[in-house]
LORO-513854 format. One record per residue (C-alpha): residue in three letters; y, z, x negated. Coordinates in steps of 0.05 Angstrom, whole numbers, padded with zeros to 5 digits, always signed. Layout:
LORO-513854
ALAYZX/...
This chain:
LORO-513854
MET-00383-01408-00213/THR-00331-01400-00158/ALA-00282-01343-00153/LEU-00320-01315-00094/GLU-00387-01317-00132/GLN-00356-01284-00192/HIS-00323-01229-00150/LEU-00388-01215-00116/LEU-00424-01209-00180/ASP-00376-01161-00207/THR-00385-01118-00145/ILE-00459-01120-00128/GLN-00485-01108-00197/ASP-00459-01036-00195/ALA-00466-01022-00122/PHE-00498-01066-00070/PRO-00476-01034-00004/LEU-00529-00986+00021/GLU-00510-01005+00093/GLU-00547-01035+00153/ARG-00505-01098+00145/PRO-00487-01101+00072/TYR-00458-01172+00072/GLN-00410-01152+00128/VAL-00388-01093+00086/LEU-00378-01140+00027/ALA-00338-01188+00070/ASP-00294-01131+00094/MET-00283-01108+00021/LEU-00263-01179+00000/ASN-00216-01190+00057/GLY-00183-01123+00044/GLN-00175-01140-00029/GLY-00143-01207-00018/SER-00205-01251-00010/ALA-00227-01261-00082/GLY-00161-01286-00106/ASP-00143-01326-00043/ALA-00100-01284+00003/SER-00097-01338+00056/ARG-00172-01337+00066/GLU-00218-01291+00102/PHE-00293-01291+00090/THR-00347-01280+00143/GLU-00412-01242+00134/GLN-00450-01307+00134/GLN-00407-01337+00081/VAL-00417-01278+00036/PHE-00491-01278+00049/ASP-00495-01352+00032/ALA-00458-01341-00032/VAL-00505-01285-00053/GLU-00564-01327-00035/GLY-00540-01384-00076/LEU-00535-01338-00136/ARG-00604-01314-00123/GLN-00633-01384-00114/SER-00599-01410-00177/GLY-00632-01355-00218/ILE-00568-01320-00239/ILE-00589-01259-00199/ARG-00658-01238-00220/ARG-00667-01189-00163/ILE-00626-01140-00119/GLY-00659-01073-00116/GLY-00664-01002-00144/ILE-00664-00985-00220/TYR-00699-00918-00227/ASP-00700-00868-00284/SER-00770-00873-00315/HIS-00766-00801-00339/LYS-00750-00775-00270/MET-00810-00814-00244/GLY-00855-00778-00294/PHE-00859-00836-00344/ILE-00836-00846-00415/SER-00804-00909-00446/ARG-00813-00930-00518/LEU-00781-00985-00560/CYS-00830-01017-00605/ALA-00813-01058-00667/GLY-00864-01103-00704/LYS-00878-01165-00742/VAL-00910-01227-00713/ALA-00921-01297-00741/ASP-00955-01331-00679/LEU-00899-01318-00627/GLU-00931-01360-00574/LYS-00995-01322-00573/PHE-00960-01257-00576/ALA-00914-01278-00516/VAL-00974-01295-00474/ALA-01011-01231-00488/ALA-00950-01188-00475/SER-00933-01222-00411/GLU-01001-01202-00383/ILE-00986-01126-00395/PRO-00947-01095-00335/ALA-00925-01038-00381/ILE-00885-01083-00423/THR-00819-01096-00390/HIS-00773-01126-00443/ASN-00795-01168-00502/TYR-00748-01202-00550/VAL-00750-01241-00615/ARG-00694-01216-00660/THR-00668-01242-00727/HIS-00698-01191-00774/GLU-00763-01181-00815/TYR-00783-01137-00756/ASN-00778-01198-00708/VAL-00808-01172-00643/TRP-00779-01115-00604/PHE-00810-01094-00537/THR-00807-01039-00488/VAL-00867-01002-00462/ILE-00864-00955-00401/ALA-00923-00910-00390/GLU-00944-00840-00369/ASN-00954-00813-00438/GLU-00953-00827-00513/ALA-01028-00843-00513/ASP-01020-00897-00460/VAL-00963-00926-00500/GLN-01007-00929-00561/LYS-01062-00964-00521/VAL-01015-01018-00503/VAL-00994-01028-00577/ASP-01066-01026-00600/ALA-01086-01079-00548/LEU-01031-01124-00572/CYS-01051-01115-00644/SER-01122-01134-00627/LYS-01105-01196-00588/THR-01051-01222-00632/ASP-01027-01218-00705/LEU-00976-01162-00687/HIS-00975-01112-00745/ASP-00932-01060-00778/VAL-00912-01033-00711/HIS-00864-00973-00702/VAL-00860-00938-00635/LEU-00790-00909-00625/SER-00768-00855-00577/VAL-00696-00839-00560/THR-00669-00777-00595/LYS-00600-00784-00559/LYS-00574-00826-00504/PHE-00501-00845-00502/LYS-00499-00901-00451/ILE-00542-00941-00404/ASN-00500-00992-00365/THR-00525-01063-00357/VAL-00469-01082-00311/MET-00435-01144-00339/ARG-00365-01164-00316/LYS-00319-01220-00338/GLY-00246-01198-00340/VAL-00221-01127-00331/VAL-00268-01070-00336/GLU-00256-01011-00293/LYS-00223-00954-00328/ASP-00271-00903-00304/GLU-00334-00941-00318/VAL-00351-00900-00377/ARG-00333-00826-00378/ASN-00347-00771-00431/PRO-00418-00790-00456/LEU-00435-00722-00485/PRO-00474-00682-00470/SER-00490-00725-00409/VAL-00518-00795-00403/ILE-00473-00847-00374/LEU-00513-00881-00318/ASN-00477-00931-00273/GLY-00410-00896-00286/ARG-00440-00828-00265/GLN-00455-00768-00308/VAL-00527-00747-00305/ALA-00553-00685-00337/LYS-00589-00701-00403/ASP-00665-00697-00403/PRO-00676-00682-00328/ASP-00743-00656-00305/PRO-00789-00707-00271/LYS-00785-00706-00195/ALA-00843-00681-00155/LEU-00858-00742-00113/SER-00889-00742-00045/ASP-00932-00800-00020/SER-00873-00828+00021/ASP-00828-00823-00040/ARG-00878-00866-00079/VAL-00881-00917-00025/ARG-00806-00923-00021/ILE-00795-00927-00095/ARG-00849-00980-00102/ILE-00814-01022-00049/ALA-00744-01007-00076/CYS-00764-01034-00145/THR-00778-01103-00114/ASP-00726-01154-00089/ILE-00691-01143-00022/PRO-00708-01192+00035/HIS-00667-01254+00044/THR-00637-01232+00110/LEU-00571-01203+00138/THR-00606-01137+00150/PRO-00648-01127+00088/PHE-00660-01054+00089/LYS-00684-01056+00162/ASP-00731-01115+00146/TRP-00753-01080+00082/GLY-00773-01018+00121/VAL-00736-00972+00073/SER-00690-00913+00094/ILE-00618-00926+00071/GLU-00607-00851+00071/GLU-00665-00838+00024/LEU-00642-00889-00023/ARG-00574-00857-00022/ASN-00607-00790-00035/ASP-00644-00822-00094/ILE-00578-00841-00127/ALA-00545-00775-00110/GLY-00602-00738-00144/GLY-00600-00780-00206/PHE-00670-00810-00195/MET-00642-00879-00185/ARG-00592-00901-00235/ARG-00562-00955-00188/PHE-00579-01001-00131/GLY-00552-01071-00146/ALA-00562-01141-00172/ILE-00597-01150-00238/LEU-00575-01213-00272/ARG-00602-01263-00320/HIS-00547-01252-00368/GLN-00550-01320-00404/GLN-00545-01356-00338/ALA-00487-01310-00315/GLY-00446-01330-00377/PHE-00467-01277-00427/ALA-00511-01321-00472/TYR-00495-01285-00537/ASN-00530-01219-00549/ALA-00543-01176-00607/MET-00573-01107-00624/VAL-00527-01074-00676/CYS-00558-01018-00713/PHE-00519-00967-00757/VAL-00540-00919-00811/SER-00517-00851-00783/HIS-00514-00812-00848/VAL-00463-00863-00873/ILE-00423-00851-00811/ALA-00424-00776-00827/SER-00397-00788-00896/GLU-00342-00834-00871/ALA-00324-00779-00821/LYS-00291-00739-00875/GLN-00236-00789-00878/SER-00236-00817-00807/ASN-00249-00748-00770/LEU-00313-00776-00737/THR-00378-00742-00728/ASP-00447-00769-00716/ASN-00440-00752-00642/ASP-00369-00781-00640/ALA-00396-00847-00665/GLY-00444-00855-00606/ALA-00390-00830-00558/ILE-00339-00882-00585/LEU-00390-00937-00580/ALA-00408-00917-00508/LYS-00335-00927-00487/ASN-00338-01001-00511/PRO-00343-01046-00449/HIS-00382-01098-00487/ILE-00438-01050-00504/SER-00491-01041-00449/HIS-00537-00991-00485/CYS-00526-00941-00538/TYR-00579-00895-00568/GLU-00601-00856-00627/ARG-00673-00870-00653/PRO-00712-00848-00713/ALA-00707-00889-00777/PHE-00769-00920-00806/GLU-00795-00955-00868/GLY-00754-01016-00883/PHE-00706-01000-00826/PRO-00657-00942-00843/TYR-00616-00948-00780/THR-00613-00895-00729/LEU-00555-00913-00681/TYR-00569-00974-00635/ALA-00519-01012-00592/MET-00534-01072-00550/MET-00475-01121-00548/HIS-00462-01181-00502/ALA-00410-01235-00504/GLN-00395-01304-00475/SER-00389-01342-00541/ALA-00413-01334-00615/GLY-00341-01322-00635/GLU-00330-01268-00584/LEU-00394-01231-00604/GLU-00372-01234-00677/GLN-00305-01204-00661/TYR-00337-01150-00615/ILE-00384-01130-00670/LYS-00327-01126-00720/ASP-00285-01085-00675/ALA-00343-01037-00658/VAL-00360-01026-00733/GLU-00287-01011-00750/SER-00282-00964-00691/ILE-00333-00916-00722/GLY-00311-00918-00794/ASN-00344-00982-00821/PRO-00415-00955-00834/GLU-00472-00994-00861/TYR-00502-01037-00805/ALA-00549-01093-00787/VAL-00540-01144-00733/LEU-00605-01168-00699/HIS-00587-01227-00657/SER-00630-01239-00594/SER-00658-01307-00612/ARG-00709-01312-00556/GLU-00726-01274-00493/LEU-00802-01271-00484/LYS-00804-01226-00424/LYS-00756-01186-00380/THR-00778-01153-00317/SER-00769-01090-00278/PHE-00822-01038-00280/ARG-00860-01027-00217/PHE-00872-00952-00207/PHE-00935-00932-00172/
């Protein structure tokens, strides 16, 4: 990957310019910052466009678009853990269900972990029941979030911005912004629904994508300002972008509480500390279940196995060395963006 491509990835994941000519804005930003490491060179709008297009065509960028808060849209999201022997049959069945957005094989007795987005708990259960009837999926646990500490899927190589993570309590850190915890769903108009449906797809491959998309830039800005959209940017295929090593690290929170007597930590502090870790993209509390006593979850990403091992070690030490389990992501069965409406 060239210095230009890496610089653009670091920029447009978090905030692709909501401007009429976004690639010109990116070129101006690059030139004002020293042209991505080469102060003697200035980039044109076309060169920046071509670089981003190359990243899209190579598959490093999955899509460029809006990432909306499902709760704000009137939906719920649940993480489901279960056991499957025939992974191929399960993968095919799950891929056919639009409500399932993420589906991973992880290194644990509960070997499949998938996310379901639906309008209510009954609809989530229908998805689980359908999978159980079509595959050998069994012993399924549907997990809600009891606390959110961090949601930030922006992956950067090198220096992380100091203000990328702010105080995660009692707010949720979304795209470096504080958003009030548990916001009420937005009352959506028909035009809102049309805009959101389009914004959850991929922008056109043109120099004026928003005009050609037929979406109001101002309304997209308002979606972000109101907390309805978490961010507008590039969603990566992390493995192809250089972050091929991933794990879900889960901690026993009551052990964290006991360790707190000596380390001055509390349960809440543990989640807050992990949220500040730049190598952690998601951090939640979820209920424990039979055979899985862990309640604090953190998704970690690295560029090598050794890096990941060190990141996990550092994270564990940072919250008082509680009991924990590492569930490596051994296979990605599905990863898509949910299409609202």
